[in-house]
N, C-alpha and C positions, 0 to 999 in steps of 0.2 A: 536124416536130421529130423524128427517128427514134428509136426505142426504146432502140438499141443503139449506144453512142460508142465510136469506134476510136480506139485511141490507139495512137502507135509509142513504142517505149522505146529510147531511144539508149546508146551506151555508156559514157556521163558519167552515166548513171542519171537522166537527165532525160526526161520523159513530153511527148510532143507531141500535141494533140488534133487531130486531122487535119478534126473540122467545124469549129473555130473557127479554126484556123490560128494555134495558140498555144499556148506551153510551160504545162504544168500542173503543181501539186503535187500531193503526195498528198492533202492535206487538201481539196483541189478534187475531185478522183477520188471521195474517200468521199462530198463533197457531192452529188455527181451520183448516187450509188448511193443516197443516202437520198431524194432526190426520186423514185425509182422506177426510174433509166435501168439500164439493162444497160452495160457496159463490156467490151471486147474489147482486149487489149494484145498487140500483136506487135514480136518483138525487131525491130528495123531492120537489123540486121546478117544475122542468121540465117533471118529468117522465120517465127522459131517462136513460137506461142502463148505468152505467159508472164502471162497472166490470175491465174492461179491464185498464182504468185509474188507478183506486185503487190497482190492483196486480203490475201494474209497478210502482206505487209508491212505496208499499212494498218491490220490489225487488231493486229499488234506495236505500232506505233507508238502506237495508241490505250490498248493496255494497259499500255504504257511510261506514257503519262501520266497514266493514273489507276491504276498499280499493281495492276492487275487483269487476269485474262483468263479462266483455266481452274483448279480446284484443282490444287494441288500433285500429288495422287496421281494423279489424270487424266493431267497431264503427264508423270509418269515411266511410265506405263503405254503412254503413245505413244510414248515414246522406245524403252522395251523391245522392245514389239512390232511397231511401224514401220507396214510396209506388211502385215504377214502376217494380223494377225487384224482390228485396227482400221480398216485401210482399207477393207474393205468394211463395217464397220459404219458410217463415216464417209460413205462414198460412197452407199449404200442406206438406212440409217435415219435419221441424224442429221437430215438436211434435213425427212423427214416427220415425225418428233418435233417439230422446232421450229415447224414451220406449224401443226400437231395444237395445239401448246400455244398460240400466238399466235390461232388460232381458239376456242379454249376460253377463253382471257382474254378475248378480245372479246365472247363470248357472255355470259359471266358478268358482265362490266362493262355490258353493255346491261342485261341480267335485273336487275341492283342498281339502276342510274339508273330504272327502271320500277317496282320498287317504292317508291324514294323518290317519284316520282311519282304514283304511287295513294296513297302516305300522306299525302300534299300534298292529293291530290284529294278523299281521304274528310273531310278537316277543312273543306274548302270547302263540298262537297256537304251535311256535318251542318248546316253554318249555314243554309245556303240551304233546306235541307228542313224545318228547326225552325222557322225563321221564317214558312214556309208553313203549318206545321200548326197555327198558332195563331190562328184567325180571332178567338175568343172572349178573346184574352190580356187584356184589362182585365179581363171578367168574372172568370177565376180569380184574376187579381191579387189580389183583395179576399180570397180565401182563403189566400193563401200569404204565406210572406215579405216581409217588406218590399223593395222595388226593391233598395237598397242591399246587402241579405244576398244578395237572388239572384242580383245581377251578382258579387258577391264569390265566391259558390260556382261559377257557371260560369265566372270567370276561374283557379279553382283547378282545376276537371276539365279546362279544355283544358289548363292547363299539366302535369296529370298525362298526359294524353295526349301533350303534344310530349317528356317525360320518356320516356315508354314508347317512343316511336318513336324517340328518339335511342338510348335504351338498347339497341334492336333494332338499328339500324344499326351501332353499334360491335361488338355481338355478330357480326353477319353476317359485318362486315370482319375481326373477329379468326377466325371459322371459316375464311373465304377465305383467309387469309394463314396459317394453320395447316396447311389441305390442301396449300396450294403448297409451304410449307415442308417437308412429309413426304413429297413427291414420289418416285417411287420411278424416275427417269428415269436417275439413275446412282447405284443402291443400293449399288456396290461402292466407290463413287469418293469419295462426300461425306461 
């Protein structure tokens, strides 16, 4: 299966998938892109590459359905300056910024998962380690609390640790969210 899907755009706004020999909708084209495929759209009459136009159409249709796309002040600037200033920005920097953001987001998500696994791993390791460190447990039990009180105390300690880990996770998620909400990606627009 080739990485690039070639489509023809006809005058009636229909798209023809040359690989499958079938007409496709904008939603089907969007699904192809979500699967990691690249598309190339050629106007059947003029043989002109209209890929950017079709991709923009897909984005606008999805924005219309969800009633979101870009912040209104940014849209005003795009219209106001058009190709003069923002064209260079979008062409050279926006794609790299989005790729960097996604890479950073994935790295932070992976690190957070490792922290969660590490916290759970410590709980399991501690139980195993403590069980192995008490070969004279029955001897020492004579001098300590009753087994009921001791079990209750152990359970309380584990509950305290679990509450601490849960609070730390919430704090980390809150800090992560706060960092991204204060991002300076579009400082003048948001």
